[in-house]
N, C-alpha and C positions, 0 to 999 in steps of 0.2 A: 644082585647083591653079592653073590659069591665072587664075581669078577672084581668088584670094587674092593672087597675084603682082601683078595689076593695081592692087591697093590700095596697093602700095608702089613705084610707079614712081619712079626716082631724083629726077626734077624735083619731084614732089609731096612727097617726103620732105624735100628741100632747102628747099622753101617752109615746111614745118612746123617743121623743126629748126634751120635755118640752117647745116647741114653741107653742104659743097659736093658736087657730083656726083662729082668726082675723089676726094674723101676717102671717100665712100660706096663707090665701086667698089674703092678700095684696101682698105677694111675687109672688103668682101665677099670679095675675093680671099684675104685673110689667113684669114678664117673657113673658107672652103671647103677650104683646104690644111692647116689646123691638125690635128695628130694628137690632141691632147687639150686641147680648148678649153672655157673657161668664160666666160660673161658674168656679172659680179657686179653686181647692182643694189642699192645701199644703201638704207636705210630712208627717206632723204630724197628718193630718186628712185623713181618720178616724183613731182614736186610735186603735192600735193593728191590723191594716189591716182588719178592719171589712168588710167582703165581702158583707154583707147585705146592708151596706151603699153605697158601691161602685156600687153594682148592682142596687140599687135604683136610683143613679145619672145617670147611663147609661140608665135605663128605662125612666127616666124623659126626657133625651135628645131625646130618640126615640119617645116619646109621643107628644112632643111639635113641631108643624109644623106651621110656620107662613104663611101669605098670599102669599109670594113669594116662597113658598115650601122649604125654607131654614130651617135648624134644629138649635136647641140650641147647643152651643159649650161648651164642658167641658174640662178643662185643668187639668190634674193630675200632679202637681209639686211634685213628690215624688222621693225618692231615687230609683235608678235602674229603671229609667223611661221606659226602654225597656221591662219592665214587663207588660206594658199596655195591650198588646195583650193577655197575660195570664189571666189578670183580666177579659177581655171581654168574654173569653170562659170558665171561671169558674175554672181554674186550680191553681189559686193563693190564695186558701182559707185559708191557714195557713202557718206559718213559719216552714219550714222543720226542723229547728234546735230544734223544740219541739219533734221531733221523734228520735228514735235511730234505724235506719235501719241496717240490717245485711250486706247489699250490696247496693252500690250506683253507678249509671252511671251518671257522672257529665259532662255536655257539657259546659266547661269553655270558650272555644274559646280563645279570646285575653283579656278576663277580668282578674282581679286580685282579690285575696281574702285577707281580713284583718286578724289580729291575732285571732279574735273571731271565724271566719270561719275555719281557719287552726286548731285551737284547737278542734273544733267540728269534723272536718274530721278525726282527730286521733282516734275518737271513732267508726268510721265505720270499720267493720271487713274486707270488701272487696271493694276496690275502683277502678272503671274504670274511667279514666279521658281522655276527649277529649280536647286537648289544642293546642294553636298556638305557645306558647313559653315555654321555661324551667322556672320553678318557684318552690317555696317551696311546692306548691300543687302537682306538678309533682313528687317531691321526696317522697310524701306520698302514691302515687298511686301504686296499684298492677299491673295494665295494663295501658299503655299510648297509646292513638291513636292520630293521627294528626288531626288538624282542620284548616280550612282556617281562615285568619285574617278577621277583619271586612270589610276591603276594597276589599277583594277577594270574598266576599259573595254577591250574589244577592238574591232577593226574595221579598216577600210582607211584609211590615212593618205597624204596627199601630202607627200613629203619636201621639204626645201629645194631639192634639185636636180630636183624635178618627178617623181620616181618614185612609183608607188603601191605601198605596202607593206601587207600584211595582218599584223596582230599579234594574238595572243591576250591575254587579261587576265593581268597579272602576279600579282594577288591575287584570291582569291575574294570576290565582293561580300558585304557584311555583310547579314545578315537576309534573304537571298534577294532583295535589291533588284533590280528590273527595270532593263534598259538604258533609256536616254533614249527611244530610238525606240519601245520597247514601251509606255512610259508615254504617249507622244503618240498611239500607235495606239489605246490604250484610251480616251483622252479623246475622240478622234474618233468612236469607236464610240458612246460615250455621247451625244455631241452629235447624231450622226445619228439615234440612237434617239429622243431627246427632241424633235427637230425633224421627225421623220417622213421623213428622207432615207434612201436605201438605198445 
């Protein structure tokens, strides 16, 4: 706890944000005494998907505990809100479109891609796509694997306010279609067998 708090000394935060120490202490006082408090972070904040800012907000939520043992609530109102779990475990540190991978395994599911994404996918030399429906992205793929629709998937989700919720599938998968993670596991087993790995 002390190590985490040292990362957020008022003077360091002031240097980074331009918010005065007095204002920071005032905000901290309000947060610590609030009975039902939410910090709402819009999709334009932080600019450029600044992982340090997002991590700081999540750390703040973890550090503040009120007398009734409840935690501070943070809502990330950002595009692609289902990336909240990825932010929490630190895998959403940068926009993949900044990279030029030789190969890509894209778990698209039943999502769709806009023209900017489709144009970027054309630059990928080898594309494996796991998708629920036919789309323009499917036409670009070298290999297409099936994927359950959102309603056919169960699992653990990170909600907008940071809670982890387990939910069963709403619909039974068609044709006994395996979950995404089972398909990936089978692919790994085949690769390990063909390469002599154990």
